[in-house]
C-alpha positions in Angstrom: 333.4 139.1 196.6 335.7 136.6 197.2 335.6 132.6 198.1 336.1 132.0 201.8 339.4 130.3 201.0 340.9 133.8 199.7 339.1 136.1 202.2 341.0 133.4 205.2 344.8 134.1 203.3 344.1 137.8 202.8 342.8 137.9 206.2 346.2 136.0 207.3 348.3 138.1 205.2 346.6 141.2 207.0 347.3 140.3 210.3 350.8 139.1 209.8 351.3 142.8 207.8 349.8 144.2 211.2 351.9 142.2 213.1 355.0 143.8 211.5 353.8 147.4 211.4 353.3 146.2 215.6 357.0 145.7 216.1 358.7 148.6 214.0 355.7 151.0 215.5 356.4 153.6 217.9 354.5 153.4 221.3 352.3 156.6 220.6 351.0 154.6 217.3 350.6 151.6 219.1 348.3 153.6 221.5 346.5 155.1 218.9 345.5 151.4 217.4 344.5 150.2 220.5 342.2 153.4 221.2 340.7 152.6 218.1 340.4 148.8 218.6 338.3 149.4 222.1 335.8 151.7 219.7 335.2 148.8 217.9 331.5 146.7 217.7 332.5 143.3 218.7 331.4 141.7 221.5 334.6 140.6 223.0 338.0 143.4 223.3 341.4 142.3 223.7 342.5 141.9 227.5 345.8 143.5 227.1 347.7 146.2 224.8 350.4 144.1 223.8 350.5 142.4 220.4 349.7 138.7 221.9 346.5 140.2 223.3 345.5 141.6 220.0 345.9 138.6 218.1 344.8 136.1 221.0 341.4 138.5 220.8 341.6 138.3 216.7 341.9 134.7 216.9 338.6 133.9 218.9 336.7 136.6 216.7 334.1 134.6 214.1 334.6 135.1 210.3 331.8 137.4 210.2 333.0 139.5 213.2 336.2 139.3 211.9 335.0 140.7 208.8 333.1 143.9 210.7 336.1 144.4 212.6 338.0 144.9 209.4 334.9 147.6 208.2 334.9 149.1 211.5 338.7 149.9 211.6 339.0 151.0 208.2 336.1 153.4 208.8 337.8 154.4 212.0 341.1 155.2 211.3 340.2 157.7 208.3 340.6 161.1 209.6 342.9 159.6 212.2 346.7 160.6 212.4 347.8 156.7 212.7 350.9 157.1 210.6 352.2 154.4 208.5 355.7 152.7 208.9 356.5 152.8 205.4 356.8 155.6 203.5 354.6 156.3 200.9 357.2 156.9 198.1 360.3 153.9 197.9 362.6 156.2 197.2 362.9 157.1 200.7 363.8 153.6 201.9 366.9 153.9 199.7 367.8 156.5 202.5 367.9 153.8 205.3 370.6 151.6 203.5 372.8 152.8 200.3 372.4 149.1 199.1 368.6 149.5 198.9 367.3 150.1 194.9 364.1 150.6 194.1 363.4 149.0 191.5 359.4 149.9 190.4 356.5 151.2 193.1 353.3 150.0 191.0 349.9 150.3 193.0 348.7 147.5 194.3 345.7 147.7 191.8 347.5 147.8 188.9 346.3 145.9 185.9 343.5 144.5 187.6 340.6 144.5 184.8 337.6 146.8 186.9 334.9 146.2 184.3 333.2 143.5 186.5 333.8 145.0 189.7 331.3 146.9 191.6 331.1 151.0 191.2 331.9 150.9 195.2 335.2 148.8 194.5 336.3 150.4 191.2 336.1 153.7 193.2 338.0 152.7 196.1 340.7 151.4 193.6 341.1 154.5 191.2 341.0 156.7 194.6 344.0 154.4 195.5 346.1 155.1 192.2 345.2 158.8 192.4 346.6 159.1 195.7 349.3 156.8 195.9 347.8 154.8 198.9 348.4 151.2 198.0 351.4 151.1 196.4 353.7 147.9 196.2 357.6 148.4 196.7 359.7 146.1 194.2 363.1 146.8 196.1 366.4 144.9 195.1 368.9 144.6 198.2 
């Protein structure tokens, strides 16, 4: 539903976010992610379990394979116990360092008109807002 350049930029941002998570995630969480990746339907699999292996694997996939891998990952992660390294509520971050102040934590989909979107996309956005699943943290340090 997005132009190719926008999809590429979104995928690149996702890979950067995953890399950041990978650098901070405990080993048991990385192992769970690797277990999930091993179940994907892509014709090739990563050669190892380090970030460089995952990144090399991702970079060799075609755009179609990347889209399928992302769909498979989202489906497979539902119901699994792969933890987020970020808290669900931004106020928890203030416990990390007393110099951090929470400015706001709106939903990722706040103020996005939904009338032209598919029913499936509207359901995803509504569920996300109700569950607090995709909030953006605005912080001051």
